C-alpha positions as CSV (number, residue, x, y, z in Angstrom):
1,M,-2.1,14.2,31.6
2,V,-3.1,15.7,28.1
3,G,-2.9,13.4,25.4
4,K,-1.7,14.5,21.5
5,E,-4.0,15.2,19.0
6,Q,-5.5,12.1,17.2
7,T,-6.3,11.2,13.9
8,M,-9.7,8.9,13.2
9,F,-8.2,7.5,10.1
10,R,-4.8,6.8,9.9
11,L,-4.0,4.8,6.7
12,R,-0.6,3.1,5.3
13,V,0.5,3.2,2.0
14,L,3.2,1.3,0.2
15,P,4.3,3.1,-2.9
16,F,6.9,1.0,-5.4
17,F,7.9,0.4,-8.7
18,D,6.6,-2.4,-10.7
19,S,9.7,-3.3,-12.9
20,I,7.9,-6.0,-14.4
21,H,4.9,-4.0,-15.7
22,G,7.0,-0.3,-15.7
23,F,5.0,1.8,-13.8
24,Y,4.9,3.0,-10.1
25,V,2.1,1.4,-7.7
26,A,0.8,2.9,-4.3
27,Q,-1.6,0.1,-2.4
28,C,-3.2,1.0,0.7
29,L,-2.7,-1.6,3.6
30,E,-6.0,-1.3,5.3
31,T,-8.6,-0.8,2.5
32,G,-6.3,-2.7,-0.3
33,S,-6.8,0.1,-2.8
34,I,-4.4,0.3,-5.4
35,T,-3.4,3.1,-8.1
36,T,-1.0,3.1,-10.8
37,A,1.0,5.9,-12.8
38,S,4.1,6.8,-14.7
39,D,5.4,8.5,-11.8
40,R,5.7,8.1,-7.9
41,E,4.3,11.4,-6.9
42,T,1.2,11.0,-9.3
43,A,0.6,7.4,-7.9
44,L,0.7,9.1,-4.4
45,D,-1.5,11.9,-5.6
46,M,-4.0,9.4,-7.2
47,M,-4.1,7.5,-4.0
48,D,-4.9,10.5,-1.6
49,E,-7.9,11.3,-3.8
50,L,-9.2,7.8,-4.0
51,L,-8.8,7.5,-0.2
52,E,-10.6,10.6,0.2
53,D,-13.2,9.5,-1.5
54,E,-13.7,6.1,-0.1
55,I,-13.6,7.6,3.5
56,S,-16.0,10.3,2.5
57,Q,-18.5,7.5,1.4
58,A,-18.0,5.6,4.3
59,L,-18.8,8.2,6.7
60,K,-21.9,9.5,4.3
61,F,-23.2,5.8,4.5
62,E,-22.1,5.1,8.0
63,N,-20.5,2.0,6.6
64,L,-16.7,1.2,7.9
65,A,-17.2,-2.3,6.7
66,N,-17.0,-1.3,3.3
67,L,-13.8,0.5,4.0
68,Y,-11.7,-2.2,5.4
69,S,-13.3,-5.0,3.6
70,T,-10.5,-5.9,1.5
71,P,-7.3,-5.0,3.3
72,A,-3.8,-5.8,1.2
73,P,-2.3,-9.2,1.1
74,L,0.1,-9.7,4.3
75,E,3.2,-9.3,2.2
76,I,2.3,-5.9,1.5
77,H,1.9,-5.2,5.1
78,K,5.2,-6.8,5.9
79,R,7.1,-5.0,3.1
80,W,5.9,-1.7,4.4
81,V,7.0,-2.2,7.6
82,R,10.5,-3.3,6.3
83,E,10.7,-0.1,4.3
84,A,9.4,2.0,7.1
85,E,11.7,0.8,9.3
86,L,14.6,1.3,6.8
87,Y,13.9,4.1,5.4
88,G,10.9,6.1,7.5
89,T,7.5,7.4,6.8
90,T,6.1,10.6,5.6
91,T,2.6,11.3,6.7
92,R,0.2,13.8,5.0
93,P,-3.4,14.8,5.9
94,L,-6.3,13.8,3.6
95,N,-9.3,16.4,3.0
96,I,-12.2,14.6,3.7
97,K,-15.7,15.5,2.7
98,V,-18.2,15.1,5.4
99,E,-21.8,15.1,4.2
100,K,-23.7,13.2,6.9
101,V,-21.6,12.4,10.0
102,T,-20.6,15.7,11.9
103,L,-17.0,15.6,12.9
104,D,-16.6,19.2,14.3
105,D,-14.8,18.0,17.4
106,I,-12.1,16.2,15.7
107,Q,-9.4,18.5,14.1
108,R,-7.9,15.9,11.8
109,V,-10.2,13.5,10.4
110,A,-7.6,11.4,8.1
111,E,-4.0,11.1,7.1
112,V,-2.1,8.8,5.0
113,E,1.5,7.3,6.0
114,F,3.7,6.7,2.9
115,A,6.9,4.3,3.4
116,R,9.8,6.4,1.8
117,P,11.7,5.0,-1.3
118,A,14.7,3.3,-0.9
């Protein structure tokens, strides 16, 4: 049996509107990284760029511990699951710049999965 194409890094992001502060937030569950912006799409684009840089650095220095050292709080994980179950998810690839490690045999190095908005 042949398996389907796999991704080396599959990260999940919870985008939401912070009504107290009046801006959009995107938080990565696995890394804990956070971006904020005045609109949802900009917050997600900024998260893409941040995760691309963080993954590239982790690969360059062969240090995954730093990438995963501060995951999001459990409440964010629970909220992502609830929203993903209710509204589904959207996945898009990340563009990883690999300087030190050769990953030529892996077609899709990384992708990010966003919970869809309500």
